[in-house]
N, C-alpha and C positions, 0 to 999 in steps of 0.2 A: 545501567539501566538495570529495572526490576526485572524477575522472573520472567519468562513468557505467560502470557493467559489466551489459550485459543480463541480466534474470534470465528463467528458463527459460519455455518455453512453458506447462509444465504451469501453473505459479505464477500466469501471466498468464490464462489460462484460468478457472483456479479461480477468479480475484479478480473475474474479469469474471460467473462464472457467479453469485456470491453476489450482485455488483448487479445482476444481471438478476431473480432471485429476491427482492430487496430484505429477507434475512436476515443480522440481526448477526454480527458475525466481531469477533475481539477480535485486535491486531496488535502487536505488539512489536518494536519499531524505533528505529535511530539516527539522533538530532537533528542539526542542522547543529553544536553546540556540541560532539559527540563526546557526551555524555549519553544514555544508554539511556531510553526512553518507553514508555510502554502508552497505549493506545486501543481503545476500544471502540464501534461503533456500526455504522451499515449504509454500506456504500459506494455514493457515489453516482454515481461515474464513476470509469473508467479511461482513461486519454490517454495520448500523448505529448506533449511538450513541451520545449522546449529543449534537445533532445538528449537527452530521456531517456525513462522512464515513469513517470507518478505514480497514487497513487489517490485522492480526493479524500472523505471520510468526509463523513456528514450533518450534523455541526459543523463543517464548514470546515476541519478538520484536514489538509491535503495531503501525504503521504508519497512519497517518490523511492521505488521499488520496490527496489531493490538493495540499500537501509537496511530493508530489512525483514528480521529476522532469526527470528522467530518467527509464524506465523498459524495460527487456530483459528478455523473457521464452527460458530456456538453455533445 
């Protein structure tokens, strides 16, 4: 995957708020193989590691934040 591109504070804050409220969300994101994927669930963590920001869903899916194309809270 290419170098990390920092995401907006607005997106980061929104993801953290959804995690805090334990609400479900839907995410469309690009996988490491370049294919698009969709995930739905609760965000259990938003964190920084390995020079990038990440979110982890309740099903253990881990998504690099700059790969998120679409995000909807439910």
